[in-house]
ChimeraX commands (.cxc) that place a marker at each C-alpha (Angstrom):
marker #1 position 103.48,70.03,93.58 radius 0.5
marker #1 position 106.91,71.62,93.72 radius 0.5
marker #1 position 109.57,68.91,93.82 radius 0.5
marker #1 position 112.88,70.76,93.82 radius 0.5
marker #1 position 114.14,73.16,96.46 radius 0.5
marker #1 position 114.06,76.00,93.93 radius 0.5
marker #1 position 110.47,75.22,92.92 radius 0.5
marker #1 position 109.37,75.16,96.58 radius 0.5
marker #1 position 110.94,78.56,97.15 radius 0.5
marker #1 position 109.31,79.99,94.01 radius 0.5
marker #1 position 105.95,78.66,95.22 radius 0.5
marker #1 position 106.45,80.39,98.59 radius 0.5
marker #1 position 107.39,83.65,96.88 radius 0.5
marker #1 position 104.41,83.45,94.52 radius 0.5
marker #1 position 102.03,82.92,97.44 radius 0.5
marker #1 position 103.47,85.91,99.29 radius 0.5
marker #1 position 103.11,88.09,96.22 radius 0.5
marker #1 position 99.55,86.89,95.66 radius 0.5
marker #1 position 98.51,87.85,99.19 radius 0.5
marker #1 position 100.19,91.26,98.98 radius 0.5
marker #1 position 98.73,92.08,95.58 radius 0.5
marker #1 position 95.24,91.03,96.71 radius 0.5
marker #1 position 95.48,93.45,99.61 radius 0.5
marker #1 position 96.66,96.27,97.35 radius 0.5
marker #1 position 93.91,95.62,94.79 radius 0.5
marker #1 position 91.35,95.72,97.60 radius 0.5
marker #1 position 92.72,99.07,98.78 radius 0.5
marker #1 position 92.34,100.54,95.29 radius 0.5
marker #1 position 88.77,99.27,95.04 radius 0.5
marker #1 position 87.97,100.92,98.39 radius 0.5
marker #1 position 89.29,104.29,97.22 radius 0.5
marker #1 position 87.37,104.01,93.94 radius 0.5
marker #1 position 84.17,103.12,95.80 radius 0.5
marker #1 position 84.57,106.26,97.92 radius 0.5
marker #1 position 84.79,108.37,94.77 radius 0.5
marker #1 position 81.74,106.68,93.22 radius 0.5
marker #1 position 79.75,107.11,96.43 radius 0.5
marker #1 position 80.59,110.83,96.48 radius 0.5
marker #1 position 79.58,111.14,92.81 radius 0.5
marker #1 position 76.26,109.41,93.47 radius 0.5
marker #1 position 75.56,111.71,96.41 radius 0.5
marker #1 position 75.93,114.63,93.98 radius 0.5
marker #1 position 78.53,116.48,96.04 radius 0.5
marker #1 position 81.16,117.81,93.61 radius 0.5
marker #1 position 83.58,119.01,96.30 radius 0.5
marker #1 position 83.48,115.70,98.16 radius 0.5
marker #1 position 83.91,113.79,94.90 radius 0.5
marker #1 position 86.95,115.89,93.96 radius 0.5
marker #1 position 88.48,115.33,97.40 radius 0.5
marker #1 position 87.95,111.58,97.18 radius 0.5
marker #1 position 89.35,111.53,93.63 radius 0.5
marker #1 position 92.46,113.46,94.67 radius 0.5
marker #1 position 93.01,110.93,97.47 radius 0.5
marker #1 position 92.49,107.98,95.09 radius 0.5
marker #1 position 94.74,109.19,92.26 radius 0.5
marker #1 position 98.13,108.64,93.95 radius 0.5
marker #1 position 96.99,105.26,95.28 radius 0.5
marker #1 position 95.99,104.11,91.79 radius 0.5
marker #1 position 99.28,105.38,90.33 radius 0.5
marker #1 position 101.33,103.68,93.03 radius 0.5
marker #1 position 99.59,100.34,92.46 radius 0.5
marker #1 position 100.17,100.67,88.71 radius 0.5
marker #1 position 103.87,101.38,89.28 radius 0.5
marker #1 position 104.11,98.19,91.34 radius 0.5
marker #1 position 102.56,96.16,88.48 radius 0.5
marker #1 position 99.61,95.08,90.58 radius 0.5
marker #1 position 97.45,96.72,87.94 radius 0.5
marker #1 position 98.50,97.66,84.43 radius 0.5
marker #1 position 99.29,101.32,83.78 radius 0.5
marker #1 position 96.67,101.39,81.05 radius 0.5
marker #1 position 93.95,100.11,83.35 radius 0.5
marker #1 position 94.93,102.68,85.98 radius 0.5
marker #1 position 94.80,105.49,83.41 radius 0.5
marker #1 position 91.42,104.27,82.13 radius 0.5
marker #1 position 90.04,104.10,85.66 radius 0.5
marker #1 position 91.21,107.62,86.52 radius 0.5
marker #1 position 89.89,108.99,83.24 radius 0.5
marker #1 position 86.44,107.49,83.71 radius 0.5
marker #1 position 86.17,108.73,87.29 radius 0.5
marker #1 position 87.29,112.22,86.28 radius 0.5
marker #1 position 84.76,112.26,83.44 radius 0.5
marker #1 position 81.96,111.47,85.87 radius 0.5
marker #1 position 83.11,114.17,88.29 radius 0.5
marker #1 position 83.24,116.76,85.51 radius 0.5
marker #1 position 79.69,115.81,84.53 radius 0.5
marker #1 position 78.61,116.69,88.08 radius 0.5
marker #1 position 79.92,120.22,87.76 radius 0.5
marker #1 position 78.16,120.83,84.44 radius 0.5
marker link #1:1,2 radius 0.2
marker link #1:2,3 radius 0.2
marker link #1:3,4 radius 0.2
marker link #1:4,5 radius 0.2
marker link #1:5,6 radius 0.2
marker link #1:6,7 radius 0.2
marker link #1:7,8 radius 0.2
marker link #1:8,9 radius 0.2
marker link #1:9,10 radius 0.2
marker link #1:10,11 radius 0.2
marker link #1:11,12 radius 0.2
marker link #1:12,13 radius 0.2
marker link #1:13,14 radius 0.2
marker link #1:14,15 radius 0.2
marker link #1:15,16 radius 0.2
marker link #1:16,17 radius 0.2
marker link #1:17,18 radius 0.2
marker link #1:18,19 radius 0.2
marker link #1:19,20 radius 0.2
marker link #1:20,21 radius 0.2
marker link #1:21,22 radius 0.2
marker link #1:22,23 radius 0.2
marker link #1:23,24 radius 0.2
marker link #1:24,25 radius 0.2
marker link #1:25,26 radius 0.2
marker link #1:26,27 radius 0.2
marker link #1:27,28 radius 0.2
marker link #1:28,29 radius 0.2
marker link #1:29,30 radius 0.2
marker link #1:30,31 radius 0.2
marker link #1:31,32 radius 0.2
marker link #1:32,33 radius 0.2
marker link #1:33,34 radius 0.2
marker link #1:34,35 radius 0.2
marker link #1:35,36 radius 0.2
marker link #1:36,37 radius 0.2
marker link #1:37,38 radius 0.2
marker link #1:38,39 radius 0.2
marker link #1:39,40 radius 0.2
marker link #1:40,41 radius 0.2
marker link #1:41,42 radius 0.2
marker link #1:42,43 radius 0.2
marker link #1:43,44 radius 0.2
marker link #1:44,45 radius 0.2
marker link #1:45,46 radius 0.2
marker link #1:46,47 radius 0.2
marker link #1:47,48 radius 0.2
marker link #1:48,49 radius 0.2
marker link #1:49,50 radius 0.2
marker link #1:50,51 radius 0.2
marker link #1:51,52 radius 0.2
marker link #1:52,53 radius 0.2
marker link #1:53,54 radius 0.2
marker link #1:54,55 radius 0.2
marker link #1:55,56 radius 0.2
marker link #1:56,57 radius 0.2
marker link #1:57,58 radius 0.2
marker link #1:58,59 radius 0.2
marker link #1:59,60 radius 0.2
marker link #1:60,61 radius 0.2
marker link #1:61,62 radius 0.2
marker link #1:62,63 radius 0.2
marker link #1:63,64 radius 0.2
marker link #1:64,65 radius 0.2
marker link #1:65,66 radius 0.2
marker link #1:66,67 radius 0.2
marker link #1:67,68 radius 0.2
marker link #1:68,69 radius 0.2
marker link #1:69,70 radius 0.2
marker link #1:70,71 radius 0.2
marker link #1:71,72 radius 0.2
marker link #1:72,73 radius 0.2
marker link #1:73,74 radius 0.2
marker link #1:74,75 radius 0.2
marker link #1:75,76 radius 0.2
marker link #1:76,77 radius 0.2
marker link #1:77,78 radius 0.2
marker link #1:78,79 radius 0.2
marker link #1:79,80 radius 0.2
marker link #1:80,81 radius 0.2
marker link #1:81,82 radius 0.2
marker link #1:82,83 radius 0.2
marker link #1:83,84 radius 0.2
marker link #1:84,85 radius 0.2
marker link #1:85,86 radius 0.2
marker link #1:86,87 radius 0.2
marker link #1:87,88 radius 0.2
view
């Protein structure tokens, strides 16, 4: 348990950050699920539209350090690879 005033404040800040980051991670997962659902339906145009909507969200979350930039790049790359396989 936090004993000093500073430690109590840091605990409050950490909790606020945790809640915010959880919400942002959830939002990214939702966008990614939309892309995957479009890929599984076999609709290339819908998949591209969902991917284009998801890309800036993933980048923004990576810029805010909710997710590492490398993980964001890997996620986008893998989704794009699956969409390209649809077109072929």
